[in-house]
N, CA, C and O atoms as CSV, one atom per row, in Angstrom:
chain,resi,resn,atom,element,x,y,z
A,1,ASP,N,N,-47.493,11.824,0.111
A,1,ASP,CA,C,-46.396,12.702,-0.265
A,1,ASP,C,C,-45.167,12.392,0.595
A,1,ASP,O,O,-45.250,12.262,1.816
A,2,THR,N,N,-44.075,12.285,-0.062
A,2,THR,CA,C,-42.812,12.134,0.664
A,2,THR,C,C,-42.069,13.449,0.610
A,2,THR,O,O,-42.183,14.220,-0.343
A,3,ASP,N,N,-41.335,13.672,1.620
A,3,ASP,CA,C,-40.608,14.939,1.716
A,3,ASP,C,C,-39.181,14.754,1.193
A,3,ASP,O,O,-38.219,14.911,1.945
A,4,VAL,N,N,-39.046,14.427,-0.068
A,4,VAL,CA,C,-37.740,14.209,-0.692
A,4,VAL,C,C,-37.338,15.481,-1.413
A,4,VAL,O,O,-38.107,16.051,-2.187
A,5,LYS,N,N,-36.130,15.905,-1.144
A,5,LYS,CA,C,-35.629,17.104,-1.814
A,5,LYS,C,C,-34.458,16.716,-2.699
A,5,LYS,O,O,-33.569,15.962,-2.302
A,6,PHE,N,N,-34.484,17.236,-3.867
A,6,PHE,CA,C,-33.393,17.000,-4.792
A,6,PHE,C,C,-32.494,18.229,-4.806
A,6,PHE,O,O,-32.971,19.364,-4.794
A,7,PHE,N,N,-31.221,17.991,-4.831
A,7,PHE,CA,C,-30.294,19.113,-4.908
A,7,PHE,C,C,-29.132,18.734,-5.814
A,7,PHE,O,O,-28.865,17.560,-6.070
A,8,GLU,N,N,-28.481,19.729,-6.270
A,8,GLU,CA,C,-27.375,19.525,-7.203
A,8,GLU,C,C,-26.072,19.386,-6.424
A,8,GLU,O,O,-25.768,20.188,-5.540
A,9,CYS,N,N,-25.323,18.368,-6.765
A,9,CYS,CA,C,-24.005,18.176,-6.145
A,9,CYS,C,C,-22.944,18.660,-7.120
A,9,CYS,O,O,-22.924,18.265,-8.286
A,10,THR,N,N,-22.087,19.496,-6.641
A,10,THR,CA,C,-20.976,19.979,-7.447
A,10,THR,C,C,-19.700,19.357,-6.902
A,10,THR,O,O,-19.363,19.552,-5.734
A,11,PRO,N,N,-18.988,18.610,-7.740
A,11,PRO,CA,C,-17.768,17.965,-7.251
A,11,PRO,C,C,-16.714,18.992,-6.849
A,11,PRO,O,O,-16.596,20.056,-7.458
A,12,ASP,N,N,-15.967,18.659,-5.833
A,12,ASP,CA,C,-14.874,19.517,-5.362
A,12,ASP,C,C,-13.676,19.293,-6.278
A,12,ASP,O,O,-12.998,18.271,-6.178
A,13,THR,N,N,-13.419,20.235,-7.160
A,13,THR,CA,C,-12.327,20.088,-8.125
A,13,THR,C,C,-10.972,20.446,-7.538
A,13,THR,O,O,-9.948,20.310,-8.208
A,14,SER,N,N,-10.960,20.902,-6.300
A,14,SER,CA,C,-9.680,21.246,-5.676
A,14,SER,C,C,-8.970,20.014,-5.124
A,14,SER,O,O,-7.804,20.086,-4.736
A,15,ILE,N,N,-9.674,18.889,-5.089
A,15,ILE,CA,C,-9.096,17.648,-4.578
A,15,ILE,C,C,-8.860,16.710,-5.754
A,15,ILE,O,O,-9.770,16.448,-6.541
A,16,ASP,N,N,-7.631,16.203,-5.869
A,16,ASP,CA,C,-7.321,15.260,-6.938
A,16,ASP,C,C,-7.951,13.904,-6.642
A,16,ASP,O,O,-8.015,13.466,-5.493
A,17,ILE,N,N,-8.408,13.257,-7.693
A,17,ILE,CA,C,-8.950,11.916,-7.530
A,17,ILE,C,C,-7.790,10.951,-7.294
A,17,ILE,O,O,-6.681,11.198,-7.767
A,18,PRO,N,N,-8.029,9.860,-6.572
A,18,PRO,CA,C,-6.940,8.930,-6.228
A,18,PRO,C,C,-6.157,8.418,-7.434
A,18,PRO,O,O,-4.935,8.280,-7.364
A,19,GLU,N,N,-6.844,8.136,-8.533
A,19,GLU,CA,C,-6.162,7.633,-9.720
A,19,GLU,C,C,-5.145,8.642,-10.246
A,19,GLU,O,O,-4.058,8.274,-10.691
A,20,LYS,N,N,-5.515,9.912,-10.187
A,20,LYS,CA,C,-4.620,10.967,-10.663
A,20,LYS,C,C,-3.400,11.081,-9.751
A,20,LYS,O,O,-2.281,11.273,-10.228
A,21,ILE,N,N,-3.614,10.964,-8.455
A,21,ILE,CA,C,-2.512,11.025,-7.497
A,21,ILE,C,C,-1.552,9.865,-7.719
A,21,ILE,O,O,-0.336,10.054,-7.729
A,22,ILE,N,N,-2.094,8.670,-7.897
A,22,ILE,CA,C,-1.262,7.484,-8.111
A,22,ILE,C,C,-0.504,7.599,-9.423
A,22,ILE,O,O,0.685,7.285,-9.479
A,23,SER,N,N,-1.175,8.043,-10.475
A,23,SER,CA,C,-0.518,8.204,-11.770
A,23,SER,C,C,0.624,9.207,-11.687
A,23,SER,O,O,1.695,8.986,-12.251
A,24,ARG,N,N,0.391,10.310,-10.982
A,24,ARG,CA,C,1.432,11.326,-10.825
A,24,ARG,C,C,2.629,10.759,-10.060
A,24,ARG,O,O,3.776,11.059,-10.392
A,25,GLU,N,N,2.368,9.948,-9.049
A,25,GLU,CA,C,3.448,9.342,-8.263
A,25,GLU,C,C,4.248,8.347,-9.110
A,25,GLU,O,O,5.475,8.303,-9.024
A,26,HIS,N,N,3.550,7.548,-9.929
A,26,HIS,CA,C,4.235,6.619,-10.833
A,26,HIS,C,C,5.104,7.381,-11.828
A,26,HIS,O,O,6.237,6.987,-12.105
A,27,MET,N,N,4.565,8.474,-12.362
A,27,MET,CA,C,5.327,9.268,-13.313
A,27,MET,C,C,6.567,9.857,-12.644
A,27,MET,O,O,7.645,9.863,-13.239
A,28,ARG,N,N,6.427,10.345,-11.430
A,28,ARG,CA,C,7.562,10.907,-10.696
A,28,ARG,C,C,8.640,9.835,-10.472
A,28,ARG,O,O,9.831,10.105,-10.628
A,29,ASN,N,N,8.214,8.624,-10.105
A,29,ASN,CA,C,9.169,7.531,-9.902
A,29,ASN,C,C,9.869,7.154,-11.200
A,29,ASN,O,O,11.082,6.944,-11.216
A,30,ASP,N,N,9.104,7.066,-12.295
A,30,ASP,CA,C,9.701,6.742,-13.593
A,30,ASP,C,C,10.675,7.826,-14.032
A,30,ASP,O,O,11.736,7.528,-14.581
A,31,LEU,N,N,10.321,9.067,-13.795
A,31,LEU,CA,C,11.196,10.180,-14.158
A,31,LEU,C,C,12.490,10.137,-13.351
A,31,LEU,O,O,13.569,10.374,-13.893
A,32,ASN,N,N,12.385,9.838,-12.064
A,32,ASN,CA,C,13.592,9.725,-11.235
A,32,ASN,C,C,14.508,8.613,-11.723
A,32,ASN,O,O,15.728,8.773,-11.734
A,33,LYS,N,N,13.923,7.475,-12.132
A,33,LYS,CA,C,14.730,6.375,-12.677
A,33,LYS,C,C,15.453,6.829,-13.942
A,33,LYS,O,O,16.630,6.527,-14.139
A,34,LEU,N,N,14.744,7.549,-14.785
A,34,LEU,CA,C,15.308,8.034,-16.039
A,34,LEU,C,C,16.435,9.026,-15.784
A,34,LEU,O,O,17.475,8.966,-16.438
A,35,LEU,N,N,16.235,9.930,-14.845
A,35,LEU,CA,C,17.247,10.944,-14.548
A,35,LEU,C,C,18.497,10.344,-13.904
A,35,LEU,O,O,19.583,10.912,-14.014
A,36,LYS,N,N,18.351,9.210,-13.241
A,36,LYS,CA,C,19.513,8.564,-12.614
A,36,LYS,C,C,20.542,8.127,-13.651
A,36,LYS,O,O,21.721,7.983,-13.328
A,37,ASP,N,N,20.110,7.916,-14.886
A,37,ASP,CA,C,21.029,7.503,-15.952
A,37,ASP,C,C,21.871,8.659,-16.474
A,37,ASP,O,O,22.847,8.441,-17.191
A,38,LEU,N,N,21.506,9.873,-16.124
A,38,LEU,CA,C,22.249,11.045,-16.595
A,38,LEU,C,C,23.484,11.285,-15.741
A,38,LEU,O,O,23.570,10.835,-14.599
A,39,ASP,N,N,24.436,12.005,-16.322
A,39,ASP,CA,C,25.580,12.508,-15.573
A,39,ASP,C,C,25.024,13.376,-14.435
A,39,ASP,O,O,24.054,14.103,-14.648
A,40,PRO,N,N,25.614,13.318,-13.232
A,40,PRO,CA,C,25.081,14.093,-12.100
A,40,PRO,C,C,24.910,15.589,-12.385
A,40,PRO,O,O,23.933,16.194,-11.944
A,41,LYS,N,N,25.844,16.182,-13.113
A,41,LYS,CA,C,25.719,17.613,-13.416
A,41,LYS,C,C,24.577,17.870,-14.395
A,41,LYS,O,O,23.847,18.852,-14.259
A,42,GLN,N,N,24.424,16.985,-15.385
A,42,GLN,CA,C,23.318,17.127,-16.328
A,42,GLN,C,C,21.984,16.989,-15.593
A,42,GLN,O,O,21.050,17.753,-15.835
A,43,ARG,N,N,21.906,16.014,-14.702
A,43,ARG,CA,C,20.681,15.794,-13.925
A,43,ARG,C,C,20.335,17.044,-13.109
A,43,ARG,O,O,19.186,17.485,-13.093
A,44,GLN,N,N,21.329,17.601,-12.441
A,44,GLN,CA,C,21.082,18.783,-11.608
A,44,GLN,C,C,20.648,19.976,-12.457
A,44,GLN,O,O,19.778,20.748,-12.053
A,45,VAL,N,N,21.257,20.122,-13.633
A,45,VAL,CA,C,20.861,21.210,-14.538
A,45,VAL,C,C,19.382,21.074,-14.904
A,45,VAL,O,O,18.639,22.054,-14.854
A,46,LEU,N,N,18.953,19.865,-15.270
A,46,LEU,CA,C,17.546,19.678,-15.638
A,46,LEU,C,C,16.617,19.899,-14.452
A,46,LEU,O,O,15.550,20.495,-14.600
A,47,LEU,N,N,17.013,19.425,-13.282
A,47,LEU,CA,C,16.177,19.619,-12.098
A,47,LEU,C,C,15.982,21.103,-11.799
A,47,LEU,O,O,14.878,21.539,-11.471
A,48,LEU,N,N,17.052,21.865,-11.914
A,48,LEU,CA,C,16.964,23.306,-11.659
A,48,LEU,C,C,16.229,24.027,-12.784
A,48,LEU,O,O,15.415,24.916,-12.535
A,49,ARG,N,N,16.517,23.643,-14.009
A,49,ARG,CA,C,15.948,24.315,-15.181
A,49,ARG,C,C,14.438,24.099,-15.279
A,49,ARG,O,O,13.696,25.009,-15.650
A,50,CYS,N,N,13.992,22.889,-14.944
A,50,CYS,CA,C,12.574,22.543,-15.093
A,50,CYS,C,C,11.760,22.767,-13.826
A,50,CYS,O,O,10.556,22.512,-13.808
A,51,GLY,N,N,12.402,23.236,-12.780
A,51,GLY,CA,C,11.664,23.586,-11.579
A,51,GLY,C,C,11.408,22.455,-10.607
A,51,GLY,O,O,10.577,22.601,-9.710
A,52,PHE,N,N,12.090,21.336,-10.752
A,52,PHE,CA,C,11.888,20.230,-9.819
A,52,PHE,C,C,12.431,20.552,-8.431
A,52,PHE,O,O,12.067,19.898,-7.454
A,53,GLU,N,N,13.278,21.530,-8.345
A,53,GLU,CA,C,13.867,21.925,-7.063
A,53,GLU,C,C,13.195,23.189,-6.516
A,53,GLU,O,O,13.784,23.900,-5.702
A,54,GLY,N,N,12.005,23.461,-6.946
A,54,GLY,CA,C,11.278,24.636,-6.464
A,54,GLY,C,C,10.755,25.491,-7.596
A,54,GLY,O,O,9.566,25.442,-7.912
A,55,ARG,N,N,11.625,26.275,-8.211
A,55,ARG,CA,C,11.191,27.132,-9.320
A,55,ARG,C,C,12.133,26.929,-10.498
A,55,ARG,O,O,13.271,26.494,-10.321
A,56,CYS,N,N,11.663,27.241,-11.695
A,56,CYS,CA,C,12.500,27.149,-12.891
A,56,CYS,C,C,13.568,28.236,-12.831
A,56,CYS,O,O,13.279,29.400,-12.555
A,57,MET,N,N,14.790,27.834,-13.093
A,57,MET,CA,C,15.896,28.795,-13.062
A,57,MET,C,C,16.388,29.055,-14.478
A,57,MET,O,O,16.290,28.186,-15.345
A,58,SER,N,N,16.911,30.237,-14.707
A,58,SER,CA,C,17.466,30.598,-16.011
A,58,SER,C,C,18.832,29.945,-16.181
A,58,SER,O,O,19.433,29.466,-15.219
A,59,LEU,N,N,19.309,29.936,-17.416
A,59,LEU,CA,C,20.650,29.410,-17.686
A,59,LEU,C,C,21.694,30.182,-16.883
A,59,LEU,O,O,22.631,29.596,-16.342
A,60,GLN,N,N,21.526,31.488,-16.811
A,60,GLN,CA,C,22.470,32.327,-16.073
A,60,GLN,C,C,22.475,31.982,-14.586
A,60,GLN,O,O,23.536,31.877,-13.970
A,61,GLU,N,N,21.291,31.807,-14.016
A,61,GLU,CA,C,21.202,31.466,-12.592
A,61,GLU,C,C,21.863,30.119,-12.299
A,61,GLU,O,O,22.569,29.969,-11.302
A,62,ILE,N,N,21.632,29.156,-13.165
A,62,ILE,CA,C,22.246,27.836,-12.970
A,62,ILE,C,C,23.752,27.937,-13.163
A,62,ILE,O,O,24.520,27.302,-12.440
A,63,GLY,N,N,24.171,28.736,-14.141
A,63,GLY,CA,C,25.603,28.965,-14.341
A,63,GLY,C,C,26.251,29.534,-13.095
A,63,GLY,O,O,27.374,29.162,-12.754
A,64,ASN,N,N,25.563,30.423,-12.418
A,64,ASN,CA,C,26.082,30.988,-11.169
A,64,ASN,C,C,26.218,29.919,-10.087
A,64,ASN,O,O,27.166,29.946,-9.302
A,65,VAL,N,N,25.277,28.983,-10.045
A,65,VAL,CA,C,25.336,27.892,-9.066
A,65,VAL,C,C,26.581,27.038,-9.300
A,65,VAL,O,O,27.273,26.663,-8.353
A,66,PHE,N,N,26.862,26.734,-10.575
A,66,PHE,CA,C,27.993,25.875,-10.925
A,66,PHE,C,C,29.280,26.655,-11.171
A,66,PHE,O,O,30.339,26.064,-11.380
A,67,ASP,N,N,29.188,27.973,-11.147
A,67,ASP,CA,C,30.331,28.850,-11.426
A,67,ASP,C,C,30.894,28.612,-12.827
A,67,ASP,O,O,32.105,28.513,-13.029
A,68,VAL,N,N,29.962,28.524,-13.795
A,68,VAL,CA,C,30.318,28.379,-15.213
A,68,VAL,C,C,29.433,29.330,-16.018
A,68,VAL,O,O,28.520,29.951,-15.473
A,69,THR,N,N,29.707,29.438,-17.310
A,69,THR,CA,C,28.917,30.325,-18.165
A,69,THR,C,C,27.565,29.697,-18.498
A,69,THR,O,O,27.371,28.489,-18.365
A,70,LYS,N,N,26.637,30.549,-18.935
A,70,LYS,CA,C,25.333,30.018,-19.328
A,70,LYS,C,C,25.447,29.150,-20.580
A,70,LYS,O,O,24.623,28.261,-20.792
A,71,GLN,N,N,26.471,29.403,-21.417
A,71,GLN,CA,C,26.688,28.565,-22.593
A,71,GLN,C,C,27.062,27.141,-22.174
A,71,GLN,O,O,26.630,26.170,-22.795
A,72,CYS,N,N,27.855,27.029,-21.131
A,72,CYS,CA,C,28.223,25.713,-20.611
A,72,CYS,C,C,26.980,24.978,-20.099
A,72,CYS,O,O,26.821,23.780,-20.335
A,73,ILE,N,N,26.123,25.684,-19.414
A,73,ILE,CA,C,24.878,25.094,-18.902
A,73,ILE,C,C,23.979,24.682,-20.062
A,73,ILE,O,O,23.350,23.626,-20.016
A,74,ARG,N,N,23.917,25.512,-21.104
A,74,ARG,CA,C,23.110,25.186,-22.288
A,74,ARG,C,C,23.597,23.880,-22.913
A,74,ARG,O,O,22.783,23.051,-23.319
A,75,LYS,N,N,24.917,23.688,-22.996
A,75,LYS,CA,C,25.477,22.451,-23.560
A,75,LYS,C,C,25.100,21.243,-22.712
A,75,LYS,O,O,24.726,20.199,-23.247
A,76,ARG,N,N,25.195,21.380,-21.395
A,76,ARG,CA,C,24.830,20.269,-20.498
A,76,ARG,C,C,23.352,19.925,-20.643
A,76,ARG,O,O,22.969,18.755,-20.672
A,77,GLU,N,N,22.538,20.963,-20.732
A,77,GLU,CA,C,21.101,20.762,-20.884
A,77,GLU,C,C,20.803,20.043,-22.199
A,77,GLU,O,O,20.001,19.110,-22.236
A,78,LYS,N,N,21.449,20.479,-23.266
A,78,LYS,CA,C,21.225,19.871,-24.584
A,78,LYS,C,C,21.645,18.407,-24.585
A,78,LYS,O,O,20.915,17.557,-25.095
A,79,LYS,N,N,22.812,18.100,-24.019
A,79,LYS,CA,C,23.274,16.710,-23.957
A,79,LYS,C,C,22.309,15.849,-23.151
A,79,LYS,O,O,22.036,14.705,-23.515
A,80,ALA,N,N,21.796,16.397,-22.064
A,80,ALA,CA,C,20.849,15.654,-21.233
A,80,ALA,C,C,19.570,15.356,-22.010
A,80,ALA,O,O,19.066,14.234,-21.963
A,81,PHE,N,N,19.043,16.348,-22.724
A,81,PHE,CA,C,17.821,16.134,-23.491
A,81,PHE,C,C,18.043,15.142,-24.626
A,81,PHE,O,O,17.153,14.350,-24.936
A,82,ILE,N,N,19.211,15.174,-25.245
A,82,ILE,CA,C,19.516,14.206,-26.302
A,82,ILE,C,C,19.487,12.796,-25.724
A,82,ILE,O,O,18.922,11.883,-26.327
A,83,GLN,N,N,20.092,12.624,-24.568
A,83,GLN,CA,C,20.107,11.311,-23.934
A,83,GLN,C,C,18.694,10.868,-23.547
A,83,GLN,O,O,18.365,9.687,-23.656
A,84,LEU,N,N,17.872,11.792,-23.104
A,84,LEU,CA,C,16.506,11.454,-22.704
A,84,LEU,C,C,15.600,11.147,-23.891
A,84,LEU,O,O,14.564,10.501,-23.732
A,85,LYS,N,N,15.983,11.605,-25.074
A,85,LYS,CA,C,15.143,11.407,-26.254
A,85,LYS,C,C,15.327,10.040,-26.895
A,85,LYS,O,O,14.741,9.769,-27.943
A,86,VAL,N,N,16.121,9.185,-26.293
A,86,VAL,CA,C,16.308,7.834,-26.815
A,86,VAL,C,C,14.931,7.180,-26.934
A,86,VAL,O,O,14.092,7.330,-26.045
A,87,GLU,N,N,14.703,6.469,-28.011
A,87,GLU,CA,C,13.394,5.883,-28.302
A,87,GLU,C,C,12.847,5.059,-27.136
A,87,GLU,O,O,11.657,5.143,-26.831
A,88,GLU,N,N,13.683,4.277,-26.490
A,88,GLU,CA,C,13.224,3.445,-25.371
A,88,GLU,C,C,12.659,4.306,-24.243
A,88,GLU,O,O,11.644,3.959,-23.640
A,89,ASN,N,N,13.306,5.406,-23.967
A,89,ASN,CA,C,12.816,6.310,-22.923
A,89,ASN,C,C,11.489,6.938,-23.316
A,89,ASN,O,O,10.614,7.121,-22.470
A,90,GLN,N,N,11.334,7.266,-24.585
A,90,GLN,CA,C,10.094,7.888,-25.049
A,90,GLN,C,C,8.919,6.937,-24.898
A,90,GLN,O,O,7.818,7.359,-24.545
A,91,LYS,N,N,9.146,5.645,-25.166
A,91,LYS,CA,C,8.076,4.665,-25.037
A,91,LYS,C,C,7.579,4.586,-23.597
A,91,LYS,O,O,6.382,4.433,-23.353
A,92,ASN,N,N,8.499,4.690,-22.653
A,92,ASN,CA,C,8.130,4.579,-21.244
A,92,ASN,C,C,7.262,5.736,-20.777
A,92,ASN,O,O,6.526,5.589,-19.801
A,93,PHE,N,N,7.328,6.888,-21.448
A,93,PHE,CA,C,6.576,8.061,-21.007
A,93,PHE,C,C,5.402,8.403,-21.911
A,93,PHE,O,O,4.627,9.305,-21.594
A,94,ARG,N,N,5.257,7.715,-23.013
A,94,ARG,CA,C,4.186,8.030,-23.962
A,94,ARG,C,C,2.804,7.927,-23.307
A,94,ARG,O,O,1.936,8.762,-23.562
A,95,HIS,N,N,2.597,6.909,-22.466
A,95,HIS,CA,C,1.270,6.733,-21.854
A,95,HIS,C,C,0.923,7.867,-20.888
A,95,HIS,O,O,-0.258,8.147,-20.680
A,96,TYR,N,N,1.921,8.524,-20.294
A,96,TYR,CA,C,1.629,9.665,-19.426
A,96,TYR,C,C,1.151,10.854,-20.254
A,96,TYR,O,O,0.281,11.611,-19.824
A,97,LEU,N,N,1.719,11.009,-21.427
A,97,LEU,CA,C,1.353,12.134,-22.285
A,97,LEU,C,C,-0.038,11.966,-22.881
A,97,LEU,O,O,-0.696,12.950,-23.220
A,98,GLU,N,N,-0.485,10.717,-23.006
A,98,GLU,CA,C,-1.784,10.442,-23.616
A,98,GLU,C,C,-2.937,10.588,-22.633
A,98,GLU,O,O,-4.098,10.514,-23.036
A,99,GLN,N,N,-2.645,10.791,-21.366
A,99,GLN,CA,C,-3.713,10.897,-20.356
A,99,GLN,C,C,-4.395,12.236,-20.412
A,99,GLN,O,O,-5.314,12.494,-19.634
């Protein structure tokens, strides 16, 4: 008789696997390259609106930052998204969405 004990291993799901960390870093770098093509104000609006600078901000809050109306911020946001929707840009991010 051998004294072998079998036990169940439960993976620690609180730790990201290395591949996921690397993929996230690549996506962040690709996103930064894409955002660099935007007008600086459009880029800042998206960063604030989508929470890249901490938390997602409302149109009104961003308008207060720029001292403009929320309608002005909405226009900047829309123009930025139109520019980002260019087919070439979509191809570069499609593989991230498929993961």
